[in-house]
N, CA, C, O and the ligand as a Tripos MOL2 file, in Angstrom:
@<TRIPOS>MOLECULE
protein
  257   255    65     0     0
PROTEIN
NO_CHARGES

@<TRIPOS>ATOM
      1 N           7.5440   12.8940   13.1230 N.3       1 MET1
      2 CA          6.7560   11.6830   12.8580 C.3       1 MET1
      3 C           7.6330   10.5590   12.3220 C.2       1 MET1
      4 O           7.4170    9.3920   12.6470 O.2       1 MET1
      5 N           8.6250   10.9070   11.4990 N.am      2 LYS2
      6 CA          9.5290    9.8620   11.0040 C.3       2 LYS2
      7 C          10.2970    9.2180   12.1490 C.2       2 LYS2
      8 O          10.5530    8.0140   12.1310 O.2       2 LYS2
      9 N          10.6600   10.0120   13.1340 N.am      3 GLU3
     10 CA         11.3610    9.4800   14.2930 C.3       3 GLU3
     11 C          10.4460    8.5460   15.0860 C.2       3 GLU3
     12 O          10.8940    7.5100   15.5770 O.2       3 GLU3
     13 N           9.1690    8.9080   15.2110 N.am      4 ALA4
     14 CA          8.2140    8.0600   15.9330 C.3       4 ALA4
     15 C           8.0610    6.7180   15.2280 C.2       4 ALA4
     16 O           7.9610    5.6800   15.8830 O.2       4 ALA4
     17 N           8.0420    6.7310   13.8950 N.am      5 VAL5
     18 CA          7.9210    5.4870   13.1320 C.3       5 VAL5
     19 C           9.2040    4.6640   13.2670 C.2       5 VAL5
     20 O           9.1480    3.4470   13.4470 O.2       5 VAL5
     21 N          10.3450    5.3230   13.1820 N.am      6 ARG6
     22 CA         11.6130    4.6110   13.2600 C.3       6 ARG6
     23 C          11.7650    3.9110   14.6070 C.2       6 ARG6
     24 O          12.2690    2.7900   14.6790 O.2       6 ARG6
     25 N          11.3240    4.5840   15.6770 N.am      7 SER7
     26 CA         11.4640    4.0300   17.0210 C.3       7 SER7
     27 C          10.2250    3.2370   17.4500 C.2       7 SER7
     28 O          10.1660    2.7270   18.5690 O.2       7 SER7
     29 N           9.2320    3.1380   16.5480 N.am      8 ARG8
     30 CA          7.9780    2.4170   16.8470 C.3       8 ARG8
     31 C           7.3750    2.8910   18.1630 C.2       8 ARG8
     32 O           7.0780    2.0990   19.0570 O.2       8 ARG8
     33 N           7.2080    4.1840   18.2540 N.am      9 ASP9
     34 CA          6.7540    4.8250   19.4830 C.3       9 ASP9
     35 C           5.2470    4.6280   19.6720 C.2       9 ASP9
     36 O           4.4350    5.2780   19.0140 O.2       9 ASP9
     37 N           4.8900    3.7110   20.5930 N.am     10 ALA10
     38 CA          3.4750    3.4020   20.8210 C.3      10 ALA10
     39 C           2.7180    4.5950   21.4110 C.2      10 ALA10
     40 O           1.4930    4.6640   21.3110 O.2      10 ALA10
     41 N           3.4360    5.5210   22.0170 N.am     11 ALA11
     42 CA          2.7820    6.7020   22.5690 C.3      11 ALA11
     43 C           2.1560    7.5520   21.4670 C.2      11 ALA11
     44 O           1.2790    8.3750   21.7320 O.2      11 ALA11
     45 N           2.6100    7.3490   20.2290 N.am     12 GLN12
     46 CA          2.0900    8.1270   19.1030 C.3      12 GLN12
     47 C           0.9120    7.4410   18.4150 C.2      12 GLN12
     48 O           0.3140    8.0150   17.5050 O.2      12 GLN12
     49 N           0.5700    6.2230   18.8340 N.am     13 ASP13
     50 CA         -0.5780    5.5380   18.2340 C.3      13 ASP13
     51 C          -1.8290    6.3780   18.4300 C.2      13 ASP13
     52 O          -2.1070    6.8490   19.5330 O.2      13 ASP13
     53 N          -2.5730    6.5580   17.3620 N.am     14 GLY14
     54 CA         -3.7760    7.3690   17.4350 C.3      14 GLY14
     55 C          -3.5220    8.8320   17.1220 C.2      14 GLY14
     56 O          -4.4520    9.5730   16.8030 O.2      14 GLY14
     57 N          -2.2570    9.2530   17.2120 N.am     15 GLN15
     58 CA         -1.9250   10.6430   16.8890 C.3      15 GLN15
     59 C          -1.8370   10.8330   15.3760 C.2      15 GLN15
     60 O          -2.2180   11.8720   14.8370 O.2      15 GLN15
     61 N          -1.3260    9.8020   14.7100 N.am     16 PHE16
     62 CA         -1.2420    9.8480   13.2550 C.3      16 PHE16
     63 C          -1.0510    8.4230   12.7400 C.2      16 PHE16
     64 O          -0.8060    7.4980   13.5140 O.2      16 PHE16
     65 N          -1.1660    8.2640   11.4360 N.am     17 PHE17
     66 CA         -0.9180    6.9830   10.7860 C.3      17 PHE17
     67 C           0.0920    7.2140    9.6750 C.2      17 PHE17
     68 O           0.2270    8.3260    9.1640 O.2      17 PHE17
     69 N           0.7980    6.1540    9.3060 N.am     18 TYR18
     70 CA          1.7240    6.3340    8.1910 C.3      18 TYR18
     71 C           1.4950    5.2660    7.1280 C.2      18 TYR18
     72 O           1.2300    4.1030    7.4300 O.2      18 TYR18
     73 N           1.6050    5.6960    5.8870 N.am     19 GLY19
     74 CA          1.5050    4.7800    4.7720 C.3      19 GLY19
     75 C           2.8710    4.5990    4.1410 C.2      19 GLY19
     76 O           3.7170    5.4920    4.1870 O.2      19 GLY19
     77 N           3.0760    3.4210    3.5470 N.am     20 VAL20
     78 CA          4.3200    3.1380    2.8390 C.3      20 VAL20
     79 C           3.9780    3.0310    1.3530 C.2      20 VAL20
     80 O           3.2510    2.1260    0.9430 O.2      20 VAL20
     81 N           4.4970    3.9440    0.5620 N.am     21 VAL21
     82 CA          4.0740    4.0170   -0.8330 C.3      21 VAL21
     83 C           4.4720    2.7720   -1.6250 C.2      21 VAL21
     84 O           3.8100    2.4360   -2.6070 O.2      21 VAL21
     85 N           5.5260    2.0910   -1.2230 N.am     22 THR22
     86 CA          5.9750    0.9240   -1.9770 C.3      22 THR22
     87 C           5.0940   -0.2900   -1.7410 C.2      22 THR22
     88 O           5.0580   -1.1940   -2.5770 O.2      22 THR22
     89 N           4.3760   -0.3310   -0.6130 N.am     23 THR23
     90 CA          3.5180   -1.4740   -0.2970 C.3      23 THR23
     91 C           2.0410   -1.1240   -0.3610 C.2      23 THR23
     92 O           1.2070   -2.0150   -0.5220 O.2      23 THR23
     93 N           1.6940    0.1700   -0.2370 N.am     24 GLY24
     94 CA          0.2980    0.5720   -0.2280 C.3      24 GLY24
     95 C          -0.4050    0.2590    1.0770 C.2      24 GLY24
     96 O          -1.6340    0.2150    1.1330 O.2      24 GLY24
     97 N           0.3740    0.0410    2.1270 N.am     25 ILE25
     98 CA         -0.1760   -0.3190    3.4330 C.3      25 ILE25
     99 C          -0.0720    0.8710    4.3780 C.2      25 ILE25
    100 O           0.9110    1.6120    4.3620 O.2      25 ILE25
    101 N          -1.1080    1.0410    5.2060 N.am     26 VAL26
    102 CA         -1.0650    2.0920    6.2260 C.3      26 VAL26
    103 C          -1.0240    1.4480    7.6060 C.2      26 VAL26
    104 O          -1.7240    0.4690    7.8640 O.2      26 VAL26
    105 N          -0.1960    2.0050    8.4920 N.am     27 CYS27
    106 CA          0.1050    1.4110    9.7950 C.3      27 CYS27
    107 C           0.0170    2.4200   10.9180 C.2      27 CYS27
    108 O           0.0050    3.6320   10.7000 O.2      27 CYS27
    109 N          -0.0470    1.8730   12.1530 N.am     28 LYS28
    110 CA          0.1280    2.6890   13.3370 C.3      28 LYS28
    111 C           1.6340    2.8990   13.5410 C.2      28 LYS28
    112 O           2.4410    2.0960   13.0730 O.2      28 LYS28
    113 N           2.0120    3.9820   14.2420 N.am     29 PRO29
    114 CA          3.4430    4.2380   14.4580 C.3      29 PRO29
    115 C           4.1880    3.0710   15.1130 C.2      29 PRO29
    116 O           5.3720    2.8640   14.8460 O.2      29 PRO29
    117 N           3.4980    2.3080   15.9720 N.am     30 SER30
    118 CA          4.1820    1.2410   16.7110 C.3      30 SER30
    119 C           4.2390   -0.0740   15.9510 C.2      30 SER30
    120 O           4.7390   -1.0640   16.4850 O.2      30 SER30
    121 N           3.7390   -0.1150   14.7160 N.am     31 CYS31
    122 CA          3.6740   -1.3820   13.9740 C.3      31 CYS31
    123 C           5.0460   -2.0480   13.8880 C.2      31 CYS31
    124 O           6.0720   -1.3950   13.6980 O.2      31 CYS31
    125 N           5.0220   -3.3820   14.0360 N.am     32 SER32
    126 CA          6.2800   -4.1320   14.0430 C.3      32 SER32
    127 C           6.7200   -4.5570   12.6490 C.2      32 SER32
    128 O           7.7020   -5.2870   12.5100 O.2      32 SER32
    129 N           6.0110   -4.1130   11.6150 N.am     33 SER33
    130 CA          6.4180   -4.4940   10.2630 C.3      33 SER33
    131 C           7.7700   -3.8750    9.9280 C.2      33 SER33
    132 O           8.2280   -2.9340   10.5760 O.2      33 SER33
    133 N           8.3890   -4.4320    8.9000 N.am     34 ARG34
    134 CA          9.7390   -4.0020    8.5320 C.3      34 ARG34
    135 C           9.7830   -2.5010    8.2380 C.2      34 ARG34
    136 O           8.8940   -1.9580    7.5810 O.2      34 ARG34
    137 N          10.8130   -1.8550    8.7260 N.am     35 ALA35
    138 CA         10.9370   -0.4040    8.5710 C.3      35 ALA35
    139 C          11.0510   -0.0350    7.0980 C.2      35 ALA35
    140 O          11.7930   -0.6620    6.3430 O.2      35 ALA35
    141 N          10.3120    0.9830    6.7060 N.am     36 ALA36
    142 CA         10.3740    1.4760    5.3380 C.3      36 ALA36
    143 C          11.3760    2.6200    5.2480 C.2      36 ALA36
    144 O          11.7050    3.2580    6.2480 O.2      36 ALA36
    145 N          11.8470    2.8620    4.0420 N.am     37 LYS37
    146 CA         12.7360    4.0090    3.8490 C.3      37 LYS37
    147 C          11.9530    5.2900    4.1240 C.2      37 LYS37
    148 O          10.7990    5.4130    3.7130 O.2      37 LYS37
    149 N          12.5750    6.2420    4.8160 N.am     38 PRO38
    150 CA         11.8610    7.4820    5.1660 C.3      38 PRO38
    151 C          11.2450    8.1780    3.9640 C.2      38 PRO38
    152 O          10.1830    8.7880    4.0830 O.2      38 PRO38
    153 N          11.8940    8.0980    2.8050 N.am     39 GLU39
    154 CA         11.3550    8.7970    1.6400 C.3      39 GLU39
    155 C          10.0980    8.1290    1.0900 C.2      39 GLU39
    156 O           9.3950    8.7110    0.2630 O.2      39 GLU39
    157 N           9.8130    6.9050    1.5470 N.am     40 ASN40
    158 CA          8.6150    6.2100    1.0890 C.3      40 ASN40
    159 C           7.4350    6.3560    2.0450 C.2      40 ASN40
    160 O           6.3650    5.7980    1.8000 O.2      40 ASN40
    161 N           7.6200    7.0970    3.1240 N.am     41 LEU41
    162 CA          6.5530    7.2700    4.1110 C.3      41 LEU41
    163 C           5.6440    8.4330    3.7350 C.2      41 LEU41
    164 O           6.0860    9.4650    3.2300 O.2      41 LEU41
    165 N           4.3540    8.2260    4.0020 N.am     42 ARG42
    166 CA          3.3790    9.3120    3.8820 C.3      42 ARG42
    167 C           2.5910    9.3400    5.1780 C.2      42 ARG42
    168 O           2.2420    8.2900    5.7170 O.2      42 ARG42
    169 N           2.3070   10.5390    5.6830 N.am     43 PHE43
    170 CA          1.6630   10.6590    6.9880 C.3      43 PHE43
    171 C           0.2420   11.1660    6.8650 C.2      43 PHE43
    172 O          -0.0710   12.0360    6.0530 O.2      43 PHE43
    173 N          -0.6250   10.5770    7.7180 N.am     44 PHE44
    174 CA         -2.0400   10.9350    7.6960 C.3      44 PHE44
    175 C          -2.5270   11.1820    9.1160 C.2      44 PHE44
    176 O          -2.0880   10.5260   10.0610 O.2      44 PHE44
    177 N          -3.4480   12.1440    9.2530 N.am     45 ALA45
    178 CA         -4.0040   12.4560   10.5730 C.3      45 ALA45
    179 C          -5.0370   11.4190   10.9980 C.2      45 ALA45
    180 O          -5.2500   11.2100   12.1920 O.2      45 ALA45
    181 N          -5.6750   10.7750   10.0400 N.am     46 ASP46
    182 CA         -6.6700    9.7700   10.3770 C.3      46 ASP46
    183 C          -6.7270    8.7130    9.2810 C.2      46 ASP46
    184 O          -6.1730    8.8850    8.1950 O.2      46 ASP46
    185 N          -7.4190    7.6030    9.5960 N.am     47 MET47
    186 CA         -7.4740    6.4900    8.6530 C.3      47 MET47
    187 C          -8.2540    6.8310    7.3950 C.2      47 MET47
    188 O          -7.9120    6.3700    6.3060 O.2      47 MET47
    189 N          -9.3130    7.6460    7.5390 N.am     48 ASP48
    190 CA        -10.1060    7.9940    6.3630 C.3      48 ASP48
    191 C          -9.2330    8.6390    5.2890 C.2      48 ASP48
    192 O          -9.3580    8.3250    4.1060 O.2      48 ASP48
    193 N          -8.3600    9.5290    5.7070 N.am     49 ALA49
    194 CA         -7.4810   10.2050    4.7590 C.3      49 ALA49
    195 C          -6.5490    9.2010    4.0760 C.2      49 ALA49
    196 O          -6.2640    9.3110    2.8840 O.2      49 ALA49
    197 N          -6.0870    8.2310    4.8490 N.am     50 ALA50
    198 CA         -5.1820    7.2270    4.2850 C.3      50 ALA50
    199 C          -5.9060    6.3470    3.2720 C.2      50 ALA50
    200 O          -5.3730    6.0470    2.2040 O.2      50 ALA50
    201 N          -7.1370    5.9340    3.6190 N.am     51 ILE51
    202 CA         -7.9230    5.0960    2.7110 C.3      51 ILE51
    203 C          -8.2180    5.8520    1.4200 C.2      51 ILE51
    204 O          -8.1200    5.2990    0.3250 O.2      51 ILE51
    205 N          -8.5790    7.1170    1.5650 N.am     52 LEU52
    206 CA         -8.8860    7.9420    0.3950 C.3      52 LEU52
    207 C          -7.6580    8.0770   -0.5080 C.2      52 LEU52
    208 O          -7.7810    8.2070   -1.7260 O.2      52 LEU52
    209 N          -6.4890    8.0430    0.0980 N.am     53 ALA53
    210 CA         -5.2530    8.1650   -0.6690 C.3      53 ALA53
    211 C          -4.8680    6.8440   -1.3230 C.2      53 ALA53
    212 O          -3.8850    6.7720   -2.0610 O.2      53 ALA53
    213 N          -5.6590    5.7830   -1.0440 N.am     54 GLY54
    214 CA         -5.4220    4.5140   -1.7160 C.3      54 GLY54
    215 C          -4.6590    3.4830   -0.9040 C.2      54 GLY54
    216 O          -4.2460    2.4550   -1.4400 O.2      54 GLY54
    217 N          -4.4680    3.7450    0.3870 N.am     55 PHE55
    218 CA         -3.7440    2.7930    1.2240 C.3      55 PHE55
    219 C          -4.7100    1.7990    1.8560 C.2      55 PHE55
    220 O          -5.8800    2.1100    2.0780 O.2      55 PHE55
    221 N          -4.2030    0.5930    2.1450 N.am     56 ARG56
    222 CA         -4.9860   -0.4510    2.8100 C.3      56 ARG56
    223 C          -4.4780   -0.6170    4.2440 C.2      56 ARG56
    224 O          -3.2800   -0.5040    4.5040 O.2      56 ARG56
    225 N          -5.4160   -0.8890    5.1840 N.am     57 PRO57
    226 CA         -4.9880   -1.0630    6.5800 C.3      57 PRO57
    227 C          -4.0800   -2.2910    6.7280 C.2      57 PRO57
    228 O          -4.3260   -3.3380    6.1310 O.2      57 PRO57
    229 N          -3.0480   -2.1400    7.5220 N.am     58 CYS58
    230 CA         -2.1100   -3.2210    7.7930 C.3      58 CYS58
    231 C          -2.8190   -4.3540    8.5370 C.2      58 CYS58
    232 O          -3.6180   -4.0970    9.4380 O.2      58 CYS58
    233 N          -2.5310   -5.6050    8.1660 N.am     59 LYS59
    234 CA         -3.1410   -6.7340    8.8460 C.3      59 LYS59
    235 C          -2.4560   -7.0320   10.1730 C.2      59 LYS59
    236 O          -3.0200   -7.7150   11.0280 O.2      59 LYS59
    237 N          -1.2380   -6.5210   10.3450 N.am     60 ARG60
    238 CA         -0.5000   -6.8210   11.5680 C.3      60 ARG60
    239 C          -0.8970   -5.8970   12.7180 C.2      60 ARG60
    240 O          -1.1940   -6.3640   13.8170 O.2      60 ARG60
    241 N          -0.9030   -4.5800   12.4640 N.am     61 CYS61
    242 CA         -1.1910   -3.6680   13.5770 C.3      61 CYS61
    243 C          -2.6500   -3.2100   13.5900 C.2      61 CYS61
    244 O          -3.0650   -2.5240   14.5240 O.2      61 CYS61
    245 N          -3.4280   -3.5700   12.5810 N.am     62 ARG62
    246 CA         -4.8640   -3.2560   12.5370 C.3      62 ARG62
    247 C          -5.1620   -1.8130   12.9220 C.2      62 ARG62
    248 O          -5.7630   -1.5710   13.9680 O.2      62 ARG62
    249 N          -4.7610   -0.8630   12.1130 N.am     63 PRO63
    250 CA         -4.9390    0.5420   12.4620 C.3      63 PRO63
    251 C          -6.3700    1.0470   12.2910 C.2      63 PRO63
    252 O          -6.7090    2.1140   12.8020 O.2      63 PRO63
    253 N          -7.2090    0.3010   11.5830 N.am     64 ALA64
    254 CA         -8.5640    0.7840   11.3010 C.3      64 ALA64
    255 C          -9.4800    0.7050   12.5330 C.2      64 ALA64
    256 O         -10.6510    1.0750   12.4560 O.2      64 ALA64
    257 ZN          1.1720   -2.2450   10.4880 Zn       65 ZN65
@<TRIPOS>BOND
     1     1     2 1
     2     2     3 1
     3     3     4 2
     4     3     5 am
     5     5     6 1
     6     6     7 1
     7     7     8 2
     8     7     9 am
     9     9    10 1
    10    10    11 1
    11    11    12 2
    12    11    13 am
    13    13    14 1
    14    14    15 1
    15    15    16 2
    16    15    17 am
    17    17    18 1
    18    18    19 1
    19    19    20 2
    20    19    21 am
    21    21    22 1
    22    22    23 1
    23    23    24 2
    24    23    25 am
    25    25    26 1
    26    26    27 1
    27    27    28 2
    28    27    29 am
    29    29    30 1
    30    30    31 1
    31    31    32 2
    32    31    33 am
    33    33    34 1
    34    34    35 1
    35    35    36 2
    36    35    37 am
    37    37    38 1
    38    38    39 1
    39    39    40 2
    40    39    41 am
    41    41    42 1
    42    42    43 1
    43    43    44 2
    44    43    45 am
    45    45    46 1
    46    46    47 1
    47    47    48 2
    48    47    49 am
    49    49    50 1
    50    50    51 1
    51    51    52 2
    52    51    53 am
    53    53    54 1
    54    54    55 1
    55    55    56 2
    56    55    57 am
    57    57    58 1
    58    58    59 1
    59    59    60 2
    60    59    61 am
    61    61    62 1
    62    62    63 1
    63    63    64 2
    64    63    65 am
    65    65    66 1
    66    66    67 1
    67    67    68 2
    68    67    69 am
    69    69    70 1
    70    70    71 1
    71    71    72 2
    72    71    73 am
    73    73    74 1
    74    74    75 1
    75    75    76 2
    76    75    77 am
    77    77    78 1
    78    78    79 1
    79    79    80 2
    80    79    81 am
    81    81    82 1
    82    82    83 1
    83    83    84 2
    84    83    85 am
    85    85    86 1
    86    86    87 1
    87    87    88 2
    88    87    89 am
    89    89    90 1
    90    90    91 1
    91    91    92 2
    92    91    93 am
    93    93    94 1
    94    94    95 1
    95    95    96 2
    96    95    97 am
    97    97    98 1
    98    98    99 1
    99    99   100 2
   100    99   101 am
   101   101   102 1
   102   102   103 1
   103   103   104 2
   104   103   105 am
   105   105   106 1
   106   106   107 1
   107   107   108 2
   108   107   109 am
   109   109   110 1
   110   110   111 1
   111   111   112 2
   112   111   113 am
   113   113   114 1
   114   114   115 1
   115   115   116 2
   116   115   117 am
   117   117   118 1
   118   118   119 1
   119   119   120 2
   120   119   121 am
   121   121   122 1
   122   122   123 1
   123   123   124 2
   124   123   125 am
   125   125   126 1
   126   126   127 1
   127   127   128 2
   128   127   129 am
   129   129   130 1
   130   130   131 1
   131   131   132 2
   132   131   133 am
   133   133   134 1
   134   134   135 1
   135   135   136 2
   136   135   137 am
   137   137   138 1
   138   138   139 1
   139   139   140 2
   140   139   141 am
   141   141   142 1
   142   142   143 1
   143   143   144 2
   144   143   145 am
   145   145   146 1
   146   146   147 1
   147   147   148 2
   148   147   149 am
   149   149   150 1
   150   150   151 1
   151   151   152 2
   152   151   153 am
   153   153   154 1
   154   154   155 1
   155   155   156 2
   156   155   157 am
   157   157   158 1
   158   158   159 1
   159   159   160 2
   160   159   161 am
   161   161   162 1
   162   162   163 1
   163   163   164 2
   164   163   165 am
   165   165   166 1
   166   166   167 1
   167   167   168 2
   168   167   169 am
   169   169   170 1
   170   170   171 1
   171   171   172 2
   172   171   173 am
   173   173   174 1
   174   174   175 1
   175   175   176 2
   176   175   177 am
   177   177   178 1
   178   178   179 1
   179   179   180 2
   180   179   181 am
   181   181   182 1
   182   182   183 1
   183   183   184 2
   184   183   185 am
   185   185   186 1
   186   186   187 1
   187   187   188 2
   188   187   189 am
   189   189   190 1
   190   190   191 1
   191   191   192 2
   192   191   193 am
   193   193   194 1
   194   194   195 1
   195   195   196 2
   196   195   197 am
   197   197   198 1
   198   198   199 1
   199   199   200 2
   200   199   201 am
   201   201   202 1
   202   202   203 1
   203   203   204 2
   204   203   205 am
   205   205   206 1
   206   206   207 1
   207   207   208 2
   208   207   209 am
   209   209   210 1
   210   210   211 1
   211   211   212 2
   212   211   213 am
   213   213   214 1
   214   214   215 1
   215   215   216 2
   216   215   217 am
   217   217   218 1
   218   218   219 1
   219   219   220 2
   220   219   221 am
   221   221   222 1
   222   222   223 1
   223   223   224 2
   224   223   225 am
   225   225   226 1
   226   226   227 1
   227   227   228 2
   228   227   229 am
   229   229   230 1
   230   230   231 1
   231   231   232 2
   232   231   233 am
   233   233   234 1
   234   234   235 1
   235   235   236 2
   236   235   237 am
   237   237   238 1
   238   238   239 1
   239   239   240 2
   240   239   241 am
   241   241   242 1
   242   242   243 1
   243   243   244 2
   244   243   245 am
   245   245   246 1
   246   246   247 1
   247   247   248 2
   248   247   249 am
   249   249   250 1
   250   250   251 1
   251   251   252 2
   252   251   253 am
   253   253   254 1
   254   254   255 1
   255   255   256 2
@<TRIPOS>SUBSTRUCTURE
     1 MET1         2 RESIDUE 1 A MET
     2 LYS2         6 RESIDUE 1 A LYS
     3 GLU3        10 RESIDUE 1 A GLU
     4 ALA4        14 RESIDUE 1 A ALA
     5 VAL5        18 RESIDUE 1 A VAL
     6 ARG6        22 RESIDUE 1 A ARG
     7 SER7        26 RESIDUE 1 A SER
     8 ARG8        30 RESIDUE 1 A ARG
     9 ASP9        34 RESIDUE 1 A ASP
    10 ALA10       38 RESIDUE 1 A ALA
    11 ALA11       42 RESIDUE 1 A ALA
    12 GLN12       46 RESIDUE 1 A GLN
    13 ASP13       50 RESIDUE 1 A ASP
    14 GLY14       54 RESIDUE 1 A GLY
    15 GLN15       58 RESIDUE 1 A GLN
    16 PHE16       62 RESIDUE 1 A PHE
    17 PHE17       66 RESIDUE 1 A PHE
    18 TYR18       70 RESIDUE 1 A TYR
    19 GLY19       74 RESIDUE 1 A GLY
    20 VAL20       78 RESIDUE 1 A VAL
    21 VAL21       82 RESIDUE 1 A VAL
    22 THR22       86 RESIDUE 1 A THR
    23 THR23       90 RESIDUE 1 A THR
    24 GLY24       94 RESIDUE 1 A GLY
    25 ILE25       98 RESIDUE 1 A ILE
    26 VAL26      102 RESIDUE 1 A VAL
    27 CYS27      106 RESIDUE 1 A CYS
    28 LYS28      110 RESIDUE 1 A LYS
    29 PRO29      114 RESIDUE 1 A PRO
    30 SER30      118 RESIDUE 1 A SER
    31 CYS31      122 RESIDUE 1 A CYS
    32 SER32      126 RESIDUE 1 A SER
    33 SER33      130 RESIDUE 1 A SER
    34 ARG34      134 RESIDUE 1 A ARG
    35 ALA35      138 RESIDUE 1 A ALA
    36 ALA36      142 RESIDUE 1 A ALA
    37 LYS37      146 RESIDUE 1 A LYS
    38 PRO38      150 RESIDUE 1 A PRO
    39 GLU39      154 RESIDUE 1 A GLU
    40 ASN40      158 RESIDUE 1 A ASN
    41 LEU41      162 RESIDUE 1 A LEU
    42 ARG42      166 RESIDUE 1 A ARG
    43 PHE43      170 RESIDUE 1 A PHE
    44 PHE44      174 RESIDUE 1 A PHE
    45 ALA45      178 RESIDUE 1 A ALA
    46 ASP46      182 RESIDUE 1 A ASP
    47 MET47      186 RESIDUE 1 A MET
    48 ASP48      190 RESIDUE 1 A ASP
    49 ALA49      194 RESIDUE 1 A ALA
    50 ALA50      198 RESIDUE 1 A ALA
    51 ILE51      202 RESIDUE 1 A ILE
    52 LEU52      206 RESIDUE 1 A LEU
    53 ALA53      210 RESIDUE 1 A ALA
    54 GLY54      214 RESIDUE 1 A GLY
    55 PHE55      218 RESIDUE 1 A PHE
    56 ARG56      222 RESIDUE 1 A ARG
    57 PRO57      226 RESIDUE 1 A PRO
    58 CYS58      230 RESIDUE 1 A CYS
    59 LYS59      234 RESIDUE 1 A LYS
    60 ARG60      238 RESIDUE 1 A ARG
    61 CYS61      242 RESIDUE 1 A CYS
    62 ARG62      246 RESIDUE 1 A ARG
    63 PRO63      250 RESIDUE 1 A PRO
    64 ALA64      254 RESIDUE 1 A ALA
    65 ZN65       257 GROUP 0 **** ****
């Protein structure tokens, strides 16, 4: 999953979402936002899990 985020693999959109702990934002794998450090990534199977964990949907890639 970290590789999918690093390469912004659009084929993985919908397969999982990732949150960045330093920003509190959750994104689709293909999001064009600035790459986060791998150690700051958290992975979620769906948006509900990400929201429950306290992340907000990204305004750029609109993962919700
Ligand atoms: Zn995003």
